[in-house]
KEDOMI-121844 format. One record per residue: x, y, z of N, C-alpha, C, O, CB in turn; residue in one letter. Coordinates in pm, 1 decimal. Glycine has a CB too. Layout:
! residues N
<pt n_X="X" n_Y="Y" n_Z="Z" ca_X="X" ca_Y="Y" ca_Z="Z" c_X="X" c_Y="Y" c_Z="Z" o_X="X" o_Y="Y" o_Z="Z" cb_X="X" cb_Y="Y" cb_Z="Z" nulo="A"/>
...
//
This chain:
! residues 89
<pt n_X="1574.2" n_Y="-1054.9" n_Z="-265.2" ca_X="1444.2" ca_Y="-961.2" ca_Z="-274.9" c_X="1417.7" c_Y="-908.1" c_Z="-410.7" o_X="1492.5" o_Y="-846.5" o_Z="-486.6" cb_X="1456.0" cb_Y="-835.3" cb_Z="-181.3" nulo="M"/>
<pt n_X="1303.6" n_Y="-942.8" n_Z="-423.4" ca_X="1253.5" ca_Y="-909.0" ca_Z="-567.1" c_X="1190.3" c_Y="-736.9" c_Z="-565.9" o_X="1071.0" o_Y="-707.4" o_Z="-558.6" cb_X="1114.9" cb_Y="-1036.2" cb_Z="-611.5" nulo="N"/>
<pt n_X="1283.2" n_Y="-658.7" n_Z="-573.4" ca_X="1228.0" ca_Y="-515.5" ca_Z="-582.8" c_X="1286.9" c_Y="-471.6" c_Z="-709.2" o_X="1402.8" o_Y="-494.3" o_Z="-743.9" cb_X="1267.6" cb_Y="-414.1" cb_Z="-456.6" nulo="V"/>
<pt n_X="1199.2" n_Y="-407.4" n_Z="-775.0" ca_X="1230.5" ca_Y="-331.6" ca_Z="-901.2" c_X="1192.4" c_Y="-196.4" c_Z="-941.7" o_X="1079.9" o_Y="-161.7" o_Z="-905.8" cb_X="1187.3" cb_Y="-397.1" cb_Z="-992.6" nulo="H"/>
<pt n_X="1257.0" n_Y="-118.1" n_Z="-1004.2" ca_X="1229.3" ca_Y="-7.3" ca_Z="-1047.2" c_X="1215.1" c_Y="2.1" c_Z="-1179.7" o_X="1297.4" o_Y="-67.2" o_Z="-1239.4" cb_X="1304.5" cb_Y="68.5" cb_Z="-1007.7" nulo="T"/>
<pt n_X="1124.5" n_Y="75.6" n_Z="-1264.1" ca_X="1142.2" ca_Y="117.0" ca_Z="-1401.2" c_X="1281.4" c_Y="202.6" c_Z="-1432.9" o_X="1372.8" o_Y="158.3" o_Z="-1502.4" cb_X="1016.2" cb_Y="202.3" cb_Z="-1437.2" nulo="V"/>
<pt n_X="1280.7" n_Y="322.7" n_Z="-1374.2" ca_X="1393.3" ca_Y="405.0" ca_Z="-1382.8" c_X="1381.7" c_Y="450.7" c_Z="-1267.2" o_X="1286.2" o_Y="439.3" o_Z="-1190.4" cb_X="1405.9" cb_Y="502.2" cb_Z="-1485.7" nulo="K"/>
<pt n_X="1540.4" n_Y="536.7" n_Z="-1243.9" ca_X="1562.0" ca_Y="586.6" ca_Z="-1101.4" c_X="1438.7" c_Y="714.6" c_Z="-1060.7" o_X="1413.0" o_Y="811.5" o_Z="-1132.1" cb_X="1735.4" cb_Y="653.3" cb_Z="-1094.4" nulo="K"/>
<pt n_X="1384.6" n_Y="686.9" n_Z="-947.3" ca_X="1298.2" ca_Y="733.7" ca_Z="-846.5" c_X="1179.1" c_Y="737.2" c_Z="-920.5" o_X="1111.0" o_Y="839.4" o_Z="-928.4" cb_X="1335.8" cb_Y="865.8" cb_Z="-779.9" nulo="D"/>
<pt n_X="1150.7" n_Y="632.9" n_Z="-974.3" ca_X="1014.1" ca_Y="580.2" ca_Z="-1069.9" c_X="986.0" c_Y="430.0" c_Z="-1023.1" o_X="1047.2" o_Y="338.5" o_Z="-1078.1" cb_X="1049.8" cb_Y="578.6" cb_Z="-1260.4" nulo="K"/>
<pt n_X="889.1" n_Y="403.4" n_Z="-916.9" ca_X="849.0" ca_Y="265.2" ca_Z="-892.6" c_X="776.4" c_Y="217.2" c_Z="-992.5" o_X="717.2" o_Y="292.8" o_Z="-1069.5" cb_X="778.1" cb_Y="246.3" cb_Z="-777.5" nulo="M"/>
<pt n_X="771.6" n_Y="66.5" n_Z="-1004.6" ca_X="723.5" ca_Y="-13.8" ca_Z="-1101.0" c_X="588.0" c_Y="7.3" c_Z="-1076.7" o_X="519.8" o_Y="45.0" o_Z="-1172.0" cb_X="769.0" cb_Y="-153.8" cb_Z="-1099.6" nulo="C"/>
<pt n_X="530.4" n_Y="-10.9" n_Z="-958.2" ca_X="386.4" ca_Y="-10.9" ca_Z="-955.4" c_X="338.4" c_Y="111.8" c_Z="-893.2" o_X="427.1" o_Y="169.9" o_Z="-830.6" cb_X="332.5" cb_Y="-128.8" cb_Z="-884.5" nulo="N"/>
<pt n_X="221.5" n_Y="170.0" n_Z="-891.8" ca_X="174.7" ca_Y="284.0" ca_Z="-811.4" c_X="6.0" c_Y="277.2" c_Z="-789.4" o_X="-69.8" o_Y="228.2" o_Z="-873.1" cb_X="221.6" cb_Y="425.4" cb_Z="-891.6" nulo="I"/>
<pt n_X="-24.2" n_Y="318.1" n_Z="-699.9" ca_X="-168.9" ca_Y="343.3" ca_Z="-661.0" c_X="-193.3" c_Y="509.1" c_Z="-690.0" o_X="-135.3" o_Y="608.3" o_Z="-645.8" cb_X="-196.1" cb_Y="297.9" cb_Z="-486.9" nulo="V"/>
<pt n_X="-270.2" n_Y="497.8" n_Z="-754.9" ca_X="-317.9" ca_Y="650.3" ca_Z="-824.5" c_X="-457.9" c_Y="690.0" c_Z="-763.9" o_X="-557.2" o_Y="620.6" o_Z="-785.7" cb_X="-339.2" cb_Y="641.8" cb_Z="-1010.2" nulo="V"/>
<pt n_X="-462.2" n_Y="805.7" n_Z="-686.0" ca_X="-566.5" ca_Y="843.1" ca_Z="-603.7" c_X="-651.5" c_Y="948.6" c_Z="-717.3" o_X="-570.3" o_Y="1009.4" o_Z="-787.1" cb_X="-504.4" cb_Y="917.1" cb_Z="-449.8" nulo="I"/>
<pt n_X="-759.9" n_Y="973.6" n_Z="-741.3" ca_X="-839.2" ca_Y="1039.4" ca_Z="-783.8" c_X="-766.1" c_Y="1106.4" c_Z="-920.5" o_X="-748.1" o_Y="1228.0" o_Z="-927.4" cb_X="-888.1" cb_Y="1121.9" cb_Z="-675.1" nulo="N"/>
<pt n_X="-732.0" n_Y="1028.4" n_Z="-1011.9" ca_X="-688.6" ca_Y="1050.3" ca_Z="-1158.2" c_X="-574.0" c_Y="1125.9" c_Z="-1146.8" o_X="-537.8" o_Y="1200.5" o_Z="-1237.8" cb_X="-791.8" cb_Y="1122.5" cb_Z="-1252.0" nulo="K"/>
<pt n_X="-496.9" n_Y="1110.1" n_Z="-1015.2" ca_X="-355.0" ca_Y="1184.0" ca_Z="-1011.9" c_X="-340.3" c_Y="1258.2" c_Z="-934.6" o_X="-226.0" o_Y="1302.8" o_Z="-924.7" cb_X="-314.2" cb_Y="1249.5" cb_Z="-1106.8" nulo="G"/>
<pt n_X="-443.4" n_Y="1308.8" n_Z="-842.7" ca_X="-456.2" ca_Y="1390.1" ca_Z="-725.8" c_X="-296.8" c_Y="1348.8" c_Z="-641.6" o_X="-208.5" o_Y="1431.3" o_Z="-618.4" cb_X="-617.7" cb_Y="1343.8" cb_Z="-632.6" nulo="E"/>
<pt n_X="-292.8" n_Y="1231.5" n_Z="-613.6" ca_X="-162.9" ca_Y="1174.3" ca_Z="-536.2" c_X="-145.8" c_Y="1034.1" c_Z="-604.5" o_X="-239.7" o_Y="970.6" o_Z="-652.5" cb_X="-184.4" cb_Y="1158.2" cb_Z="-355.0" nulo="K"/>
<pt n_X="0.2" n_Y="988.7" n_Z="-603.1" ca_X="47.9" ca_Y="896.6" ca_Z="-652.4" c_X="111.6" c_Y="823.6" c_Z="-546.6" o_X="213.9" o_Y="876.5" o_Z="-503.1" cb_X="118.2" cb_Y="931.4" cb_Z="-751.4" nulo="E"/>
<pt n_X="63.9" n_Y="676.7" n_Z="-476.0" ca_X="160.8" ca_Y="609.0" ca_Z="-378.5" c_X="216.2" c_Y="504.3" c_Z="-451.3" o_X="170.6" o_Y="415.9" o_Z="-523.8" cb_X="97.7" cb_Y="554.5" cb_Z="-246.4" nulo="I"/>
<pt n_X="355.5" n_Y="546.4" n_Z="-402.9" ca_X="445.1" ca_Y="463.5" ca_Z="-468.4" c_X="518.2" c_Y="346.0" c_Z="-370.6" o_X="576.8" o_Y="255.2" o_Z="-429.5" cb_X="548.5" cb_Y="558.9" cb_Z="-532.5" nulo="E"/>
<pt n_X="516.4" n_Y="345.9" n_Z="-241.8" ca_X="579.2" ca_Y="286.5" ca_Z="-152.9" c_X="484.9" c_Y="213.5" c_Z="-41.4" o_X="368.6" o_Y="253.9" o_Z="-40.1" cb_X="666.6" cb_Y="382.0" cb_Z="-103.4" nulo="T"/>
<pt n_X="511.1" n_Y="135.0" n_Z="30.7" ca_X="430.7" ca_Y="66.3" ca_Z="131.0" c_X="387.1" c_Y="161.9" c_Z="259.7" o_X="288.4" o_Y="153.7" o_Z="332.9" cb_X="515.9" cb_Y="-59.2" cb_Z="180.7" nulo="P"/>
<pt n_X="495.6" n_Y="253.7" n_Z="259.6" ca_X="490.5" ca_Y="338.8" ca_Z="365.2" c_X="373.0" c_Y="437.4" c_Z="327.1" o_X="294.2" o_Y="475.4" o_Z="413.7" cb_X="630.7" cb_Y="407.3" cb_Z="390.6" nulo="R"/>
<pt n_X="362.7" n_Y="479.8" n_Z="189.3" ca_X="271.6" ca_Y="600.5" ca_Z="180.4" c_X="163.5" c_Y="535.6" c_Z="159.5" o_X="63.3" o_Y="601.3" o_Z="187.8" cb_X="296.4" cb_Y="709.7" cb_Z="76.2" nulo="Q"/>
<pt n_X="137.9" n_Y="398.6" n_Z="108.3" ca_X="4.2" ca_Y="315.7" ca_Z="121.0" c_X="-66.5" c_Y="316.9" c_Z="259.2" o_X="-187.6" o_Y="334.1" o_Z="273.1" cb_X="33.4" cb_Y="165.6" cb_Z="88.5" nulo="F"/>
<pt n_X="31.9" n_Y="294.5" n_Z="370.7" ca_X="-29.7" ca_Y="277.6" ca_Z="493.6" c_X="-38.2" c_Y="434.3" c_Z="562.9" o_X="-98.9" o_Y="441.2" o_Z="669.7" cb_X="58.9" cb_Y="164.5" cb_Z="583.0" nulo="Q"/>
<pt n_X="10.4" n_Y="539.1" n_Z="516.0" ca_X="-17.3" ca_Y="671.6" ca_Z="559.2" c_X="-150.9" c_Y="703.6" c_Z="493.4" o_X="-221.0" o_Y="789.8" o_Z="546.5" cb_X="98.1" cb_Y="773.8" cb_Z="521.3" nulo="E"/>
<pt n_X="-192.7" n_Y="642.8" n_Z="383.3" ca_X="-282.3" ca_Y="745.3" ca_Z="297.0" c_X="-416.5" c_Y="624.2" c_Z="351.0" o_X="-513.1" o_Y="678.9" o_Z="404.1" cb_X="-232.0" cb_Y="773.3" cb_Z="75.4" nulo="H"/>
<pt n_X="-421.8" n_Y="489.2" n_Z="340.2" ca_X="-523.1" ca_Y="419.4" ca_Z="373.4" c_X="-538.8" c_Y="390.7" c_Z="515.8" o_X="-643.8" o_Y="350.6" o_Z="566.1" cb_X="-519.8" cb_Y="314.2" cb_Z="304.8" nulo="F"/>
<pt n_X="-412.6" n_Y="416.3" n_Z="588.4" ca_X="-426.2" ca_Y="370.9" ca_Z="734.8" c_X="-419.5" c_Y="206.9" c_Z="756.5" o_X="-468.2" o_Y="168.1" o_Z="862.7" cb_X="-571.8" cb_Y="426.4" cb_Z="791.4" nulo="G"/>
<pt n_X="-376.7" n_Y="128.3" n_Z="687.7" ca_X="-336.3" ca_Y="-3.5" ca_Z="694.6" c_X="-198.0" c_Y="-54.5" c_Z="593.6" o_X="-170.6" o_Y="4.6" o_Z="489.1" cb_X="-467.8" cb_Y="-80.2" cb_Z="658.7" nulo="F"/>
<pt n_X="-137.2" n_Y="-145.7" n_Z="633.2" ca_X="-4.1" ca_Y="-191.9" ca_Z="563.4" c_X="-88.7" c_Y="-314.7" c_Z="468.8" o_X="-165.0" o_Y="-399.0" o_Z="516.0" cb_X="141.9" cb_Y="-259.6" cb_Z="692.9" nulo="M"/>
<pt n_X="-60.0" n_Y="-301.9" n_Z="356.2" ca_X="-101.0" ca_Y="-437.8" ca_Z="238.3" c_X="-13.3" c_Y="-572.6" c_Z="314.1" o_X="77.6" o_Y="-567.5" o_Z="396.9" cb_X="-19.0" cb_Y="-400.0" cb_Z="28.8" nulo="P"/>
<pt n_X="-76.0" n_Y="-685.2" n_Z="253.8" ca_X="23.8" ca_Y="-793.2" ca_Z="289.0" c_X="111.0" c_Y="-820.2" c_Z="185.3" o_X="101.2" o_Y="-786.8" o_Z="67.2" cb_X="-37.5" cb_Y="-918.2" cb_Z="326.0" nulo="D"/>
<pt n_X="219.4" n_Y="-900.2" n_Z="255.2" ca_X="326.6" ca_Y="-923.5" ca_Z="149.0" c_X="299.7" c_Y="-1022.2" c_Z="45.0" o_X="254.0" o_Y="-1132.8" o_Z="74.0" cb_X="449.1" cb_Y="-965.0" cb_Z="210.1" nulo="V"/>
<pt n_X="322.6" n_Y="-991.7" n_Z="-59.7" ca_X="306.6" ca_Y="-1055.8" ca_Z="-186.8" c_X="381.3" c_Y="-1201.0" c_Z="-200.7" o_X="490.5" o_Y="-1218.3" o_Z="-146.5" cb_X="359.6" cb_Y="-957.0" cb_Z="-293.0" nulo="E"/>
<pt n_X="336.6" n_Y="-1273.2" n_Z="-253.2" ca_X="374.0" ca_Y="-1401.6" ca_Z="-283.7" c_X="507.0" c_Y="-1382.3" c_Z="-346.2" o_X="532.4" o_Y="-1299.1" o_Z="-433.3" cb_X="273.1" cb_Y="-1475.1" cb_Z="-371.0" nulo="I"/>
<pt n_X="588.9" n_Y="-1466.4" n_Z="-293.6" ca_X="757.8" ca_Y="-1440.0" ca_Z="-349.6" c_X="848.8" c_Y="-1352.2" c_Z="-295.1" o_X="964.1" o_Y="-1342.0" o_Z="-336.9" cb_X="767.3" cb_Y="-1389.1" cb_Z="-483.3" nulo="G"/>
<pt n_X="798.2" n_Y="-1281.5" n_Z="-194.0" ca_X="867.1" ca_Y="-1194.6" ca_Z="-99.5" c_X="886.6" c_Y="-1218.3" c_Z="34.7" o_X="788.0" o_Y="-1275.8" o_Z="80.7" cb_X="814.8" cb_Y="-1089.3" cb_Z="-99.0" nulo="H"/>
<pt n_X="974.6" n_Y="-1197.7" n_Z="119.5" ca_X="995.3" ca_Y="-1244.3" ca_Z="273.5" c_X="945.2" c_Y="-1164.3" c_Z="346.2" o_X="893.6" o_Y="-1201.2" o_Z="451.7" cb_X="1125.6" cb_Y="-1260.3" cb_Z="325.8" nulo="N"/>
<pt n_X="948.2" n_Y="-1010.0" n_Z="301.4" ca_X="891.7" ca_Y="-907.5" ca_Z="391.1" c_X="873.7" c_Y="-790.3" c_Z="305.8" o_X="902.7" o_Y="-772.6" o_Z="187.4" cb_X="981.6" cb_Y="-875.2" cb_Z="516.0" nulo="K"/>
<pt n_X="807.6" n_Y="-698.1" n_Z="411.7" ca_X="787.4" ca_Y="-578.9" ca_Z="318.1" c_X="887.9" c_Y="-482.7" c_Z="389.1" o_X="908.9" o_Y="-476.5" o_Z="510.2" cb_X="619.9" cb_Y="-516.8" cb_Z="307.5" nulo="I"/>
<pt n_X="960.3" n_Y="-390.4" n_Z="264.9" ca_X="1031.5" ca_Y="-284.5" ca_Z="299.9" c_X="951.3" c_Y="-174.4" c_Z="279.2" o_X="897.2" o_Y="-165.0" o_Z="169.0" cb_X="1150.4" cb_Y="-276.1" cb_Z="235.8" nulo="E"/>
<pt n_X="930.9" n_Y="-82.1" n_Z="369.0" ca_X="855.4" ca_Y="29.6" ca_Z="344.9" c_X="878.1" c_Y="130.7" c_Z="266.4" o_X="788.2" o_Y="211.4" o_Z="242.9" cb_X="837.2" cb_Y="76.2" cb_Z="433.0" nulo="P"/>
<pt n_X="1015.7" n_Y="144.3" n_Z="207.0" ca_X="1040.8" ca_Y="244.9" ca_Z="123.5" c_X="1081.8" c_Y="196.2" c_Z="-1.2" o_X="1143.2" o_Y="270.1" o_Z="-78.1" cb_X="1129.7" cb_Y="330.0" cb_Z="174.7" nulo="D"/>
<pt n_X="1049.4" n_Y="56.8" n_Z="-36.0" ca_X="1083.9" ca_Y="27.7" ca_Z="-175.4" c_X="947.2" c_Y="3.0" c_Z="-234.1" o_X="838.7" o_Y="31.5" o_Z="-183.2" cb_X="1187.5" cb_Y="-98.4" cb_Z="-194.6" nulo="Y"/>
<pt n_X="967.2" n_Y="-45.1" n_Z="-330.6" ca_X="829.6" ca_Y="-28.5" ca_Z="-451.2" c_X="687.0" c_Y="-121.2" c_Z="-390.9" o_X="695.0" o_Y="-205.4" o_Z="-301.5" cb_X="888.0" cb_Y="-117.4" cb_Z="-640.4" nulo="C"/>
<pt n_X="575.9" n_Y="-87.7" n_Z="-453.8" ca_X="502.4" ca_Y="-173.8" ca_Z="-385.7" c_X="466.3" c_Y="-302.5" c_Z="-465.3" o_X="362.7" o_Y="-359.1" o_Z="-430.3" cb_X="389.1" cb_Y="-104.6" cb_Z="-340.9" nulo="L"/>
<pt n_X="533.6" n_Y="-353.3" n_Z="-561.9" ca_X="524.4" ca_Y="-489.9" ca_Z="-619.7" c_X="558.1" c_Y="-597.5" c_Z="-514.6" o_X="531.9" o_Y="-716.3" o_Z="-533.2" cb_X="620.7" cb_Y="-503.6" cb_Z="-741.9" nulo="C"/>
<pt n_X="623.8" n_Y="-545.2" n_Z="-391.6" ca_X="630.2" ca_Y="-644.0" ca_Z="-275.8" c_X="499.4" c_Y="-679.1" c_Z="-208.5" o_X="483.4" o_Y="-768.8" o_Z="-125.7" cb_X="719.6" cb_Y="-590.4" cb_Z="-169.7" nulo="Q"/>
<pt n_X="403.2" n_Y="-591.6" n_Z="-258.0" ca_X="272.0" ca_Y="-600.7" ca_Z="-150.2" c_X="172.1" c_Y="-657.8" c_Z="-235.1" o_X="185.0" o_Y="-657.5" o_Z="-357.5" cb_X="211.1" cb_Y="-447.3" cb_Z="-81.2" nulo="C"/>
<pt n_X="56.7" n_Y="-714.7" n_Z="-166.7" ca_X="-59.6" ca_Y="-765.8" ca_Z="-241.9" c_X="-185.0" c_Y="-645.8" c_Z="-217.9" o_X="-277.3" o_Y="-655.3" o_Z="-136.9" cb_X="-103.3" cb_Y="-930.8" cb_Z="-178.9" nulo="D"/>
<pt n_X="-162.1" n_Y="-544.8" n_Z="-302.0" ca_X="-255.2" ca_Y="-428.1" ca_Z="-250.5" c_X="-369.9" c_Y="-437.5" c_Z="-316.2" o_X="-451.8" o_Y="-351.4" o_Z="-284.1" cb_X="-204.2" cb_Y="-286.6" cb_Z="-269.0" nulo="C"/>
<pt n_X="-409.4" n_Y="-526.6" n_Z="-411.8" ca_X="-547.6" ca_Y="-549.4" ca_Z="-455.8" c_X="-603.7" c_Y="-635.5" c_Z="-346.8" o_X="-713.6" o_Y="-595.8" o_Z="-308.0" cb_X="-559.2" cb_Y="-617.9" cb_Z="-601.6" nulo="E"/>
<pt n_X="-557.8" n_Y="-743.5" n_Z="-286.4" ca_X="-629.2" ca_Y="-782.4" ca_Z="-151.7" c_X="-655.8" c_Y="-709.3" c_Z="-56.1" o_X="-757.9" o_Y="-720.1" o_Z="11.7" cb_X="-576.4" cb_Y="-862.8" cb_Z="-90.3" nulo="K"/>
<pt n_X="-568.8" n_Y="-627.8" n_Z="-39.7" ca_X="-567.6" ca_Y="-553.8" ca_Z="85.3" c_X="-697.5" c_Y="-439.7" c_Z="45.6" o_X="-780.4" o_Y="-424.3" o_Z="135.2" cb_X="-396.4" cb_Y="-479.1" cb_Z="121.1" nulo="A"/>
<pt n_X="-712.0" n_Y="-384.2" n_Z="-44.2" ca_X="-828.0" ca_Y="-311.9" ca_Z="-91.6" c_X="-935.9" c_Y="-369.2" c_Z="-113.6" o_X="-1042.0" o_Y="-308.1" o_Z="-100.7" cb_X="-810.4" cb_Y="-254.8" cb_Z="-190.8" nulo="L"/>
<pt n_X="-930.6" n_Y="-507.6" n_Z="-154.0" ca_X="-1088.7" ca_Y="-581.8" ca_Z="-154.4" c_X="-1122.7" c_Y="-598.6" c_Z="-13.4" o_X="-1235.6" o_Y="-575.9" o_Z="30.1" cb_X="-1099.1" cb_Y="-744.8" cb_Z="-231.8" nulo="N"/>
<pt n_X="-1000.2" n_Y="-648.3" n_Z="75.4" ca_X="-1032.8" ca_Y="-705.9" ca_Z="220.8" c_X="-1114.2" c_Y="-565.5" c_Z="288.1" o_X="-1206.8" o_Y="-566.9" o_Z="369.2" cb_X="-865.6" cb_Y="-758.3" cb_Z="321.0" nulo="E"/>
<pt n_X="-1045.0" n_Y="-442.5" n_Z="224.1" ca_X="-1096.8" ca_Y="-319.6" ca_Z="311.7" c_X="-1222.2" c_Y="-244.1" c_Z="243.9" o_X="-1245.9" o_Y="-128.4" o_Z="278.6" cb_X="-971.4" cb_Y="-206.1" cb_Z="331.1" nulo="N"/>
<pt n_X="-1288.2" n_Y="-296.5" n_Z="165.0" ca_X="-1394.1" ca_Y="-262.6" ca_Z="41.8" c_X="-1360.8" c_Y="-151.1" c_Z="4.0" o_X="-1446.8" o_Y="-65.0" o_Z="23.0" cb_X="-1544.8" cb_Y="-256.4" cb_Z="67.6" nulo="N"/>
<pt n_X="-1261.3" n_Y="-115.7" n_Z="-46.5" ca_X="-1206.4" ca_Y="3.4" ca_Z="-112.6" c_X="-1196.4" c_Y="-33.0" c_Z="-292.2" o_X="-1108.4" o_Y="-97.2" o_Z="-349.6" cb_X="-1042.0" cb_Y="37.0" cb_Z="-34.5" nulo="I"/>
<pt n_X="-1317.6" n_Y="32.4" n_Z="-350.7" ca_X="-1321.8" ca_Y="-21.9" ca_Z="-476.7" c_X="-1206.9" c_Y="54.0" c_Z="-556.5" o_X="-1159.3" o_Y="163.7" o_Z="-527.3" cb_X="-1467.3" cb_Y="-7.3" cb_Z="-539.5" nulo="P"/>
<pt n_X="-1166.7" n_Y="-42.0" n_Z="-681.6" ca_X="-1062.3" ca_Y="19.9" ca_Z="-762.0" c_X="-1076.5" c_Y="-29.3" c_Z="-880.5" o_X="-1154.6" o_Y="-123.0" o_Z="-897.2" cb_X="-929.4" cb_Y="3.0" cb_Z="-718.7" nulo="F"/>
<pt n_X="-997.1" n_Y="29.1" n_Z="-995.8" ca_X="-966.0" ca_Y="-56.5" ca_Z="-1126.1" c_X="-825.3" c_Y="-42.1" c_Z="-1120.3" o_X="-759.7" o_Y="27.0" o_Z="-1042.4" cb_X="-1032.4" cb_Y="-5.1" cb_Z="-1276.1" nulo="K"/>
<pt n_X="-779.7" n_Y="-129.2" n_Z="-1229.4" ca_X="-635.3" ca_Y="-188.6" ca_Z="-1265.8" c_X="-618.0" c_Y="-142.2" c_Z="-1410.2" o_X="-698.4" o_Y="-170.6" o_Z="-1499.0" cb_X="-622.3" cb_Y="-365.3" cb_Z="-1253.4" nulo="K"/>
<pt n_X="-531.5" n_Y="-84.7" n_Z="-1424.1" ca_X="-488.6" ca_Y="-77.6" ca_Z="-1566.4" c_X="-333.4" c_Y="-58.4" c_Z="-1601.2" o_X="-285.6" o_Y="54.2" o_Z="-1587.4" cb_X="-562.6" cb_Y="36.0" cb_Z="-1626.8" nulo="D"/>
<pt n_X="-254.5" n_Y="-161.7" n_Z="-1644.8" ca_X="-144.9" ca_Y="-172.8" ca_Z="-1712.8" c_X="-48.0" c_Y="-175.1" c_Z="-1580.8" o_X="65.4" o_Y="-127.5" o_Z="-1585.1" cb_X="-125.6" cb_Y="-55.1" cb_Z="-1827.6" nulo="C"/>
<pt n_X="-110.4" n_Y="-242.9" n_Z="-1447.6" ca_X="-31.6" ca_Y="-272.2" ca_Z="-1331.1" c_X="-41.1" c_Y="-159.8" c_Z="-1276.6" o_X="43.6" o_Y="-163.5" o_Z="-1187.4" cb_X="103.9" cb_Y="-318.1" cb_Z="-1344.3" nulo="G"/>
<pt n_X="-94.5" n_Y="-54.4" n_Z="-1273.6" ca_X="-139.0" ca_Y="48.5" ca_Z="-1183.7" c_X="-254.0" c_Y="23.4" c_Z="-1110.3" o_X="-333.4" o_Y="-43.2" o_Z="-1176.7" cb_X="-159.3" cb_Y="161.7" cb_Z="-1247.7" nulo="D"/>
<pt n_X="-290.7" n_Y="48.6" n_Z="-1008.0" ca_X="-434.5" ca_Y="65.5" ca_Z="-949.8" c_X="-492.2" c_Y="178.5" c_Z="-942.4" o_X="-418.1" o_Y="266.2" o_Z="-898.0" cb_X="-447.5" cb_Y="27.4" cb_Z="-831.8" nulo="I"/>
<pt n_X="-626.2" n_Y="220.8" n_Z="-976.2" ca_X="-662.5" ca_Y="359.7" ca_Z="-961.7" c_X="-801.0" c_Y="339.9" c_Z="-843.7" o_X="-891.8" o_Y="256.8" o_Z="-843.6" cb_X="-705.5" cb_Y="436.0" cb_Z="-1133.6" nulo="Y"/>
<pt n_X="-774.1" n_Y="441.3" n_Z="-759.2" ca_X="-890.8" ca_Y="452.2" ca_Z="-640.3" c_X="-919.4" c_Y="597.8" c_Z="-661.0" o_X="-841.2" o_Y="688.7" o_Z="-689.1" cb_X="-839.3" cb_Y="413.6" cb_Z="-464.4" nulo="V"/>
<pt n_X="-1059.8" n_Y="600.0" n_Z="-639.3" ca_X="-1141.4" ca_Y="742.0" ca_Z="-655.5" c_X="-1175.4" c_Y="774.6" c_Z="-796.5" o_X="-1096.2" o_Y="742.7" o_Z="-885.2" cb_X="-1055.9" cb_Y="868.9" cb_Z="-601.1" nulo="G"/>
<pt n_X="-1270.8" n_Y="827.0" n_Z="-820.6" ca_X="-1305.8" ca_Y="897.3" ca_Z="-958.1" c_X="-1309.3" c_Y="779.0" c_Z="-1050.8" o_X="-1259.3" o_Y="789.9" o_Z="-1162.8" cb_X="-1191.0" cb_Y="1017.4" cb_Z="-1011.6" nulo="M"/>
<pt n_X="-1364.5" n_Y="667.7" n_Z="-1012.0" ca_X="-1348.2" ca_Y="543.0" ca_Z="-1089.3" c_X="-1447.0" c_Y="536.4" c_Z="-1210.3" o_X="-1434.0" o_Y="448.1" o_Z="-1295.1" cb_X="-1370.4" cb_Y="419.7" cb_Z="-995.3" nulo="L"/>
<pt n_X="-1550.9" n_Y="635.3" n_Z="-1218.0" ca_X="-1622.6" ca_Y="672.3" ca_Z="-1332.9" c_X="-1570.3" c_Y="711.7" c_Z="-1440.4" o_X="-1615.6" o_Y="684.5" o_Z="-1551.5" cb_X="-1695.0" cb_Y="751.9" cb_Z="-1312.2" nulo="E"/>
<pt n_X="-1443.8" n_Y="797.3" n_Z="-1413.5" ca_X="-1352.9" ca_Y="854.5" ca_Z="-1517.5" c_X="-1230.7" c_Y="773.9" c_Z="-1562.4" o_X="-1148.9" o_Y="812.4" o_Z="-1646.0" cb_X="-1303.6" cb_Y="980.9" cb_Z="-1468.7" nulo="D"/>
<pt n_X="-1228.0" n_Y="650.0" n_Z="-1492.6" ca_X="-1127.0" ca_Y="595.2" ca_Z="-1544.6" c_X="-1129.2" c_Y="456.2" c_Z="-1584.8" o_X="-1171.9" o_Y="379.4" o_Z="-1498.6" cb_X="-1039.3" cb_Y="614.9" cb_Z="-1469.9" nulo="V"/>
<pt n_X="-1086.4" n_Y="395.2" n_Z="-1716.7" ca_X="-1075.2" ca_Y="304.8" ca_Z="-1808.4" c_X="-985.4" c_Y="209.8" c_Z="-1762.4" o_X="-865.5" o_Y="234.3" o_Z="-1775.7" cb_X="-1042.3" cb_Y="355.8" cb_Z="-1926.5" nulo="V"/>
<pt n_X="-1027.6" n_Y="85.6" n_Z="-1700.7" ca_X="-928.5" ca_Y="0.8" ca_Z="-1651.6" c_X="-920.7" c_Y="-139.1" c_Z="-1730.6" o_X="-1000.8" o_Y="-167.5" o_Z="-1819.6" cb_X="-955.6" cb_Y="-19.7" cb_Z="-1504.0" nulo="G"/>
<pt n_X="-807.2" n_Y="-230.9" n_Z="-1685.8" ca_X="-822.1" ca_Y="-327.5" ca_Z="-1770.7" c_X="-958.6" c_Y="-422.5" c_Z="-1824.0" o_X="-977.6" o_Y="-481.8" o_Z="-1930.1" cb_X="-739.7" cb_Y="-394.0" cb_Z="-1721.6" nulo="D"/>
<pt n_X="-1039.7" n_Y="-408.8" n_Z="-1705.1" ca_X="-1180.2" ca_Y="-501.4" ca_Z="-1705.6" c_X="-1277.9" c_Y="-410.6" c_Z="-1803.2" o_X="-1379.2" o_Y="-469.2" o_Z="-1841.2" cb_X="-1260.3" cb_Y="-523.4" cb_Z="-1526.0" nulo="D"/>
<pt n_X="-1260.1" n_Y="-277.6" n_Z="-1847.6" ca_X="-1352.2" ca_Y="-194.9" ca_Z="-1929.9" c_X="-1328.7" c_Y="-247.8" c_Z="-2065.9" o_X="-1390.2" o_Y="-201.0" o_Z="-2161.7" cb_X="-1326.3" cb_Y="-35.2" cb_Z="-1920.3" nulo="D"/>
//
């Protein structure tokens, strides 16, 4: 399984809510916040709920549920997007 962490207790991909009000680091936290589980990312067999989000296709899940977001340096930002500079800006 391809599960990566940058350093102890810090996941490699996160979803940042409202410029840091909340940081979602695991599929379990993603489901608790948004109410749905993202699909498994290509290259992974299944989603382990307490590992990092790199095993999930969070962008696809957010797009399919009409949740606007921006991406910057691998992290996904949701909410307060007018105050976030993303990779596409």
